[in-house]
C-alpha positions in Angstrom: 172.0 152.0 61.4 173.0 151.9 65.1 170.3 154.4 66.0 167.6 152.5 64.1 168.8 149.2 65.7 168.7 150.8 69.2 165.2 152.2 68.6 163.9 148.8 67.5 165.7 146.8 70.3 164.6 149.3 73.0 161.0 148.9 72.0 161.3 145.1 71.9 163.0 145.2 75.4 160.0 147.2 76.8 157.6 144.8 75.2 159.5 141.8 76.4 159.5 143.1 80.0 155.8 143.8 79.8 155.0 140.4 78.5 156.9 138.8 81.4 154.7 140.8 83.8 151.7 139.7 81.8 152.8 136.1 81.9 153.2 136.3 85.7 149.5 137.0 86.0 149.5 140.8 86.3 146.7 141.9 84.0 146.4 145.4 85.4 149.7 146.8 84.1 149.2 148.2 80.6 151.5 147.3 77.8 154.0 149.9 76.7 152.8 152.3 73.9 155.1 152.1 70.9 154.7 154.8 68.4 154.8 154.2 64.7 153.2 151.9 62.1 155.7 149.1 62.0 155.5 145.5 63.0 156.7 146.2 66.6 154.0 148.8 67.1 151.4 146.4 65.8 152.7 143.7 68.1 152.4 146.0 71.1 148.8 146.9 70.1 148.0 143.2 69.8 149.4 142.4 73.2 147.4 145.3 74.8 144.2 143.9 73.2 145.0 140.5 74.5 145.6 141.9 78.0 142.3 143.7 78.0 140.4 140.7 76.8 142.1 138.4 79.3 141.3 140.8 82.1 137.7 141.0 81.1 137.5 137.2 80.8 139.1 136.7 84.2 136.7 139.1 85.9 133.8 137.3 84.2 135.2 133.9 85.3 135.5 135.1 88.9 131.9 136.3 88.9 130.7 133.0 87.4 132.7 131.0 89.9 131.3 133.0 92.8 127.7 132.6 91.5 128.3 128.8 91.0 129.7 128.5 94.6 126.7 130.4 95.9 124.3 128.1 94.1 126.2 125.0 95.3 126.0 126.3 98.8 122.3 126.9 98.5 121.8 123.4 97.1 123.7 121.9 99.9 121.6 123.8 102.4 118.5 122.6 100.5 119.8 119.0 100.6 120.4 119.3 104.4 116.8 120.6 104.8 115.4 117.8 102.6 117.3 115.1 104.4 116.1 116.4 107.7 112.5 115.8 106.6 112.9 112.1 106.4 113.5 109.9 109.5 117.2 108.9 109.8 117.5 107.6 113.4 117.4 103.8 113.4 116.1 101.8 115.0 113.3 104.4 115.4 111.4 102.6 118.1 114.0 101.0 120.3 111.4 100.1 123.0 109.6 97.8 120.6 110.9 94.3 119.9 108.1 93.1 117.6 109.5 94.6 114.4 112.6 96.2 112.9 112.6 99.2 110.6 115.5 100.7 108.6 115.7 103.0 105.5 118.2 104.7 103.3 117.8 107.6 100.9 120.6 108.6 98.4 119.5 111.3 95.9 120.9 111.0 92.4 121.7 114.7 92.5 122.1 117.2 95.3 118.4 117.1 95.9 115.5 115.2 94.4 112.0 114.1 94.9 112.4 110.7 96.4 111.2 110.3 100.0 110.0 107.8 102.6 108.3 108.2 105.9 106.7 106.2 108.7 105.1 106.7 112.1 103.0 105.0 114.7 99.3 105.8 113.9 98.5 104.3 117.3 99.9 101.6 119.5 98.9 98.8 117.1 99.2 100.3 113.6 102.4 101.4 111.8 102.1 103.6 108.7 104.7 103.4 106.0 105.0 105.4 102.7 107.6 105.3 99.9 107.3 108.0 97.2 108.9 109.7 94.2 108.1 113.1 92.8 108.4 113.9 89.1 111.6 115.7 88.1 114.7 116.6 90.1 116.2 119.5 91.9 114.5 122.2 94.0 111.0 122.0 92.5 110.8 118.3 93.1 112.1 118.7 96.7 109.5 121.4 97.4 106.7 119.2 95.9 108.0 116.3 98.0 107.8 118.4 101.2 104.2 119.5 100.4 103.2 115.9 99.6 104.7 114.6 102.8 103.0 117.3 104.9 99.6 116.6 103.4 100.0 112.9 103.9 100.9 113.1 107.6 98.0 115.4 108.2 95.6 113.1 106.5 96.9 110.0 108.2 95.9 111.4 111.5 92.3 111.5 110.3 92.1 108.6 107.9 93.5 105.0 108.4 92.5 103.5 105.1 95.3 103.6 102.6 93.0 103.9 99.5 91.0 106.7 101.0 94.1 108.5 102.2 95.6 108.5 98.7 92.3 109.7 97.2 92.2 112.6 99.6 95.8 113.4 99.1 95.3 113.3 95.3 92.5 115.8 95.5 94.7 118.2 97.6 97.7 118.0 95.3 95.6 118.3 92.1 94.0 121.5 93.3 95.8 124.6 91.9 98.6 122.4 90.5 99.8 125.0 88.0 103.3 123.3 87.8 101.7 120.0 86.6 103.9 118.0 88.9 102.9 114.6 90.3 104.1 112.0 92.7 104.0 108.2 92.8 103.3 106.6 96.2 103.1 103.3 97.9 101.2 103.6 101.2 100.7 100.8 103.7 99.3 100.4 107.2 100.5 97.4 109.2 98.6 95.9 112.1 101.4 94.9 114.3 99.5 92.4 116.4 98.3 90.3 113.5 100.8 91.2 110.8 98.1 92.2 108.4 99.2 94.9 105.9 96.7 96.9 104.0 98.2 99.0 101.2 97.3 101.2 98.2 99.5 102.4 95.3 99.5 105.7 93.5 101.3 104.5 90.4 104.4 103.4 92.3 106.5 100.3 91.6 105.4 97.4 93.8 107.7 96.7 96.7 109.4 93.3 97.3 108.8 90.8 100.0 111.7 88.6 101.2 110.2 85.5 102.8 111.6 83.4 105.6 112.9 80.8 103.0 114.6 83.7 101.2 112.2 83.7 98.3 111.6 87.1 96.9 108.2 88.2 95.5 106.5 91.4 94.6 103.5 92.7 96.5 100.4 92.1 94.3 99.6 95.1 92.2 96.5 97.2 92.9 94.8 99.8 90.7 96.0 103.4 91.2 97.6 106.1 89.1 100.0 108.9 89.9 99.0 111.4 92.6 98.2 115.0 91.7 97.3 114.6 88.1 93.5 114.7 88.1 91.1 115.2 91.0 88.5 112.6 91.9 90.6 109.4 91.4 90.0 106.2 93.3 92.6 103.8 94.6 91.9 100.2 95.4 93.5 98.4 98.4 95.4 95.2 98.7 96.1 93.1 101.8 
């Protein structure tokens, strides 16, 4: 009886010491091998199986975490690049006292398709655009960058908002295999007279805050989303 008791307790002592090592986080030390076909031997086998599965799960979790951190790092870089594409120095024209201009962009996710832009077409005209690309994430950001690049290039040649959006639509609709689109509000303001000519590519009308604090929407004009079909026409408002 003493020999049998010692054989059982000795096996349990080895198993208990190994489980303490396992509980401390050491998954590389194998569990002791206990010969026989009794409950203690089965328990040792079960603990070894658990150790092996925990080790495999931990390694998989480490790889998944590393991949997630890499993706988050790349998204943060993409966000930085995207935010660098929109103006963020305000006031942008400190030498002018005839108008003020400020803007803020806060993407719902790390990166998105919203954007704004503005620049002086000449000494008397200011161009302003607000836009939103379909979808979120990297594809929307890339399509946004392409849209913004085309628009700035066209604005150097064309000063009519409706014609500008028509030409931009044709450029984006060509070879648009991803079937993405953008909505835009495009305006050109004559700074000497205050006259604002604008066109809309399916975008929500902006608001005007009047001197008496009344708020009204800019009257709607006809125009659909940009990049869906070529050959679209866009009416202008003033």
